C-alpha positions as CSV (number, residue, x, y, z in Angstrom):
1,X,99.6,54.4,-11.4
2,X,97.4,55.0,-8.3
3,X,100.4,55.7,-6.2
4,X,101.6,58.3,-8.7
5,X,98.2,60.0,-8.8
6,X,98.1,60.0,-4.9
7,X,101.6,61.5,-4.8
8,X,100.7,64.2,-7.4
9,X,97.6,65.1,-5.4
10,X,99.7,65.4,-2.2
11,X,102.2,67.7,-4.0
12,X,99.4,69.9,-5.3
13,X,97.9,70.1,-1.8
14,X,101.2,71.0,-0.2
15,X,101.8,73.6,-2.9
16,X,98.4,75.2,-2.4
17,X,98.4,75.2,1.3
18,X,100.5,78.4,1.8
19,X,98.1,80.1,-0.7
20,X,95.1,79.1,1.3
21,X,96.7,80.3,4.6
22,X,97.6,83.6,2.9
23,X,93.9,84.5,2.3
24,X,93.6,84.0,-1.4
25,X,89.8,83.7,-1.8
26,X,86.7,85.3,-0.4
27,X,83.0,84.9,-1.0
28,X,80.5,87.7,-0.4
29,X,77.0,89.0,-0.7
30,X,75.9,92.6,-1.0
31,X,73.5,93.4,1.8
32,X,72.1,96.5,-0.1
33,X,71.1,94.3,-3.0
34,X,69.7,91.6,-0.6
35,X,67.4,94.3,0.9
36,X,66.1,95.1,-2.6
37,X,65.4,91.3,-3.2
38,X,68.2,91.2,-5.7
39,X,69.8,87.8,-5.7
40,X,73.6,88.3,-5.7
41,X,76.9,86.7,-4.9
42,X,80.6,87.4,-5.4
43,X,84.0,85.9,-5.3
44,X,87.3,87.6,-4.8
45,X,90.7,86.1,-5.6
46,X,94.1,87.4,-4.5
47,X,96.5,87.9,-7.4
48,X,99.4,89.6,-5.6
49,X,100.1,91.0,-2.1
50,X,98.1,94.2,-2.9
51,X,96.0,93.1,-5.9
52,X,92.8,91.1,-6.1
53,X,90.1,90.3,-8.7
54,X,86.5,90.7,-7.5
55,X,83.6,89.2,-9.6
56,X,79.9,89.7,-8.7
57,X,76.8,88.5,-10.3
58,X,73.3,89.8,-9.7
59,X,69.8,88.7,-10.7
60,X,66.3,90.0,-10.1
61,X,63.2,88.6,-11.8
62,X,60.3,90.2,-9.8
63,X,57.0,91.6,-10.9
64,X,55.3,93.5,-8.1
65,X,51.6,94.5,-7.6
66,X,50.2,97.1,-10.0
67,X,52.4,95.8,-12.8
68,X,55.6,97.3,-11.4
69,X,58.6,95.6,-12.8
70,X,62.2,95.5,-11.8
71,X,63.8,92.6,-13.7
72,X,67.6,92.6,-14.4
73,X,70.7,90.6,-14.4
74,X,74.2,92.0,-14.6
75,X,77.9,91.0,-14.0
76,X,80.5,93.3,-12.5
77,X,84.2,92.2,-12.5
78,X,86.6,94.5,-10.7
79,X,90.4,94.7,-10.3
80,X,91.3,96.0,-6.9
81,X,94.4,97.6,-5.5
82,X,94.7,97.4,-1.7
83,X,96.6,100.3,-0.1
84,X,97.9,98.1,2.8
85,X,97.1,94.4,3.0
86,X,94.7,92.5,0.7
87,X,91.2,92.0,2.2
88,X,91.6,94.7,4.8
89,X,91.6,98.5,4.9
90,X,91.4,100.9,2.0
91,X,91.2,99.8,-1.7
92,X,90.7,101.4,-5.1
93,X,88.9,99.5,-7.9
94,X,88.4,99.6,-11.6
95,X,85.3,97.7,-12.7
96,X,83.4,96.7,-15.8
97,X,79.6,96.1,-15.9
98,X,77.1,94.7,-18.3
99,X,73.7,93.1,-18.3
100,X,70.0,93.3,-19.4
101,X,66.9,94.9,-17.8
102,X,63.1,95.1,-18.1
103,X,62.0,98.0,-15.8
104,X,58.8,100.0,-15.4
105,X,56.0,101.3,-13.2
106,X,58.5,102.6,-10.6
107,X,57.3,106.1,-9.4
108,X,60.2,108.4,-8.5
109,X,61.4,111.9,-9.0
110,X,65.0,111.2,-9.8
111,X,66.5,113.3,-12.6
112,X,70.3,114.1,-12.7
113,X,73.2,114.3,-15.0
114,X,71.1,113.9,-18.1
115,X,69.3,110.7,-16.9
116,X,65.6,111.1,-16.2
117,X,64.6,108.1,-14.1
118,X,61.2,109.7,-13.3
119,X,59.9,108.3,-16.7
120,X,60.1,104.8,-15.2
121,X,56.8,105.5,-13.5
122,X,54.9,105.9,-16.8
123,X,56.8,103.7,-19.2
124,X,58.6,100.4,-19.4
125,X,62.1,100.1,-20.7
126,X,63.7,96.8,-21.9
127,X,67.3,96.6,-23.1
128,X,71.0,96.0,-22.3
129,X,73.9,98.0,-21.0
130,X,77.7,97.9,-20.7
131,X,80.3,100.2,-19.2
132,X,83.1,100.8,-16.7
133,X,83.8,102.8,-13.6
134,X,86.2,103.5,-10.7
135,X,85.5,102.8,-7.0
136,X,86.8,103.4,-3.5
137,X,86.1,101.0,-0.6
138,X,87.1,100.0,2.8
139,X,87.1,96.5,4.4
140,X,86.6,96.2,8.2
141,X,87.9,93.0,9.8
142,X,85.1,91.6,12.0
143,X,86.8,88.3,12.9
144,X,89.2,85.6,11.8
145,X,87.2,84.9,8.6
146,X,84.6,87.7,8.5
147,X,84.8,91.2,7.0
148,X,82.4,94.0,6.3
149,X,83.2,95.9,3.1
150,X,81.8,99.3,2.1
151,X,82.2,100.5,-1.5
152,X,81.0,103.3,-3.8
153,X,81.7,103.5,-7.5
154,X,81.2,106.1,-10.2
155,X,81.3,105.5,-14.0
156,X,79.7,105.3,-17.4
157,X,77.2,103.0,-19.0
158,X,76.1,102.8,-22.6
159,X,72.6,101.4,-23.0
160,X,70.4,100.4,-25.9
161,X,66.7,99.9,-25.2
162,X,63.1,99.7,-26.4
163,X,60.5,101.9,-24.8
164,X,56.9,100.7,-24.2
165,X,53.8,102.8,-23.7
166,X,52.8,101.3,-20.4
167,X,54.1,98.8,-17.9
168,X,51.7,96.0,-18.7
169,X,50.9,96.4,-22.4
170,X,53.2,95.4,-25.2
171,X,52.8,98.4,-27.4
172,X,56.3,99.5,-28.4
173,X,56.8,103.3,-28.7
174,X,60.5,103.4,-29.6
175,X,63.0,100.8,-30.8
176,X,66.8,100.7,-30.4
177,X,67.1,104.0,-28.6
178,X,70.5,104.7,-26.9
179,X,71.5,106.6,-23.8
180,X,74.8,107.5,-22.2
181,X,74.6,107.3,-18.4
182,X,77.1,108.9,-16.1
183,X,76.8,108.6,-12.3
184,X,76.9,105.9,-9.6
185,X,77.7,102.5,-11.0
186,X,78.3,100.5,-7.8
187,X,77.1,100.7,-4.1
188,X,77.9,97.9,-1.8
189,X,77.8,96.8,1.8
190,X,79.3,93.4,1.5
191,X,79.3,90.7,4.1
192,X,82.5,88.8,3.3
193,X,83.8,85.3,4.3
194,X,87.6,85.0,3.7
195,X,89.1,81.5,3.4
């Protein structure tokens, strides 16, 4: 029985070795999110010569001085079509995204396409979101196993949230409000290690 198990492991290993040599898997971190203290990581798996599936997870649980809050987690799977070879050059992506957030006390003057982010300075918002988008990116080969990947995505997100009077207090002003967001849904400068 032990010999049969060893033989089976050997056959699986030999069967997988061409796939490993053909650059089937990559792991990555988004340097933009790292700079914003957003813990993140991703894995990308080759599906076909020009297709891959990218999956990223992001988490931020920080409360800053003055009661400022930027807490969130979200997942973002993406199907990618590479215009030349997988893991190098131009690619197009179709992604989904979803997660939860608790954000407030962030002064800014951003107001575009029907989304008024300037209200984040005076109020706190807590809720969830889900949506989809399209992306374009380019992967630069840095070395035998290292790539630098740039990507920008645009899309849609539906969100349902509660609005609170101030960042620190718990007085709820509105419950189960909805918003339809259209705009940037992905920005990445990924440092990638390709196996």
